[in-house]
C-alpha positions as CSV (number, residue, x, y, z in Angstrom):
1,M,24.1,143.5,39.6
2,T,24.8,140.3,36.7
3,A,28.8,140.7,36.2
4,G,29.2,140.7,39.9
5,S,26.8,137.8,40.9
6,V,28.7,135.8,37.9
7,G,32.0,136.9,40.2
8,R,30.5,136.1,43.4
9,L,29.5,132.7,42.5
10,G,32.7,131.9,40.8
11,Y,34.4,132.7,44.0
12,G,32.1,130.6,45.9
13,L,32.5,127.5,43.7
14,A,35.4,127.7,44.1
15,A,35.6,127.9,48.0
16,M,32.9,125.2,47.6
17,F,34.4,122.6,45.5
18,A,38.6,123.4,45.3
19,P,39.2,124.6,48.8
20,R,42.6,123.1,49.1
21,F,43.3,125.0,45.9
22,M,41.9,128.0,47.3
23,A,43.6,128.2,50.8
24,G,47.0,130.1,51.0
25,R,46.2,131.6,47.4
26,Y,42.7,133.3,47.8
27,A,42.1,132.7,51.3
28,P,43.4,131.5,54.6
29,A,45.5,128.2,54.7
30,E,45.3,126.6,58.5
31,P,44.1,123.5,58.2
32,E,40.9,124.3,59.5
33,S,40.1,126.6,56.8
34,V,38.8,123.6,54.5
35,M,35.3,123.6,55.9
36,S,35.2,127.0,56.6
37,L,35.9,127.5,53.1
38,R,33.1,125.2,51.6
39,G,30.5,126.7,54.1
40,F,31.9,130.3,52.6
41,G,31.5,129.0,49.3
42,G,27.8,127.9,50.3
43,Q,27.0,131.7,51.0
44,Y,28.6,133.1,48.4
45,I,26.6,130.3,45.9
46,A,23.3,131.1,47.4
47,I,23.6,135.3,47.5
48,A,24.5,134.7,43.8
49,V,22.4,132.9,42.6
50,F,19.7,135.0,44.5
51,T,21.1,138.4,42.8
52,L,20.8,136.9,39.6
53,L,17.1,136.1,39.9
54,A,16.4,139.0,41.4
55,A,18.1,141.2,38.9
56,R,15.0,140.7,36.5
57,S,12.7,141.7,39.2
58,P,12.3,145.1,40.1
59,H,10.9,144.4,43.5
60,L,14.0,142.4,44.3
61,A,16.6,144.0,43.2
62,R,17.3,147.0,45.3
63,P,17.2,144.4,47.9
64,A,19.7,141.8,46.8
65,L,22.0,144.7,46.5
66,L,21.5,146.1,50.0
67,L,22.2,142.0,51.0
68,N,25.7,142.4,48.7
69,V,26.8,146.0,50.3
70,G,26.1,144.1,53.5
71,V,28.1,141.0,53.0
72,D,30.7,143.2,51.0
73,V,30.9,145.6,54.0
74,C,31.4,142.4,56.3
75,D,34.2,140.7,54.6
76,A,36.3,143.8,54.4
77,M,36.0,144.6,57.8
78,A,36.9,140.9,57.9
79,G,39.9,141.2,55.7
80,G,41.0,144.2,58.3
81,F,40.8,142.5,61.3
82,E,43.2,139.8,59.8
83,V,45.3,142.9,58.3
84,R,45.5,144.6,62.0
85,E,46.3,140.6,63.2
86,K,49.0,139.8,60.7
87,G,50.1,142.8,59.3
88,V,50.5,144.7,56.2
89,G,52.8,142.2,54.8
90,D,50.0,139.1,54.5
91,A,49.1,139.1,51.2
92,V,45.3,137.4,51.4
93,A,44.4,139.5,54.4
94,L,45.1,142.5,52.7
95,G,43.2,140.8,49.5
96,G,40.7,140.1,52.0
97,V,40.1,143.9,52.1
98,A,40.9,145.0,48.5
99,L,38.2,142.3,47.1
100,P,35.5,143.4,49.1
101,A,36.3,147.0,48.9
102,I,36.5,146.2,45.3
103,N,33.1,144.5,44.9
104,L,31.4,147.0,47.4
105,A,31.7,149.7,44.6
106,T,30.1,147.7,42.3
107,W,27.2,147.0,44.1
108,L,26.9,150.8,45.3
109,W,27.2,151.4,41.7
110,A,24.1,149.3,40.6
111,L,22.5,150.6,43.3
112,R,22.4,154.1,42.3
113,K,21.7,153.2,38.6
114,L,18.5,152.1,40.2
115,E,17.7,155.0,41.6
116,P,15.0,157.7,40.1
């Protein structure tokens, strides 16, 4: 949980505080993307902080992991829509599927470790 949250927090902080750097490298480069990246970054920061805190609580760990699973399923779907629209040659769109899929595997592994 900690490793996945630190990664999410890093991406969220970069999206919030350096959206122009992120645009075109790790996110779409449309002019309107700066505000969207900041908002997205804020959501990622909040989820990461909640998950880091929840990692210390037996009662909150499972809900936090399920929240992260849901986020990455939706992120992968959004990336899939971008691939469908822009084609498989768009590296940012492909990353929008691959990165959430990797994250999803992390959360599912951690969730499995919680099971008795």
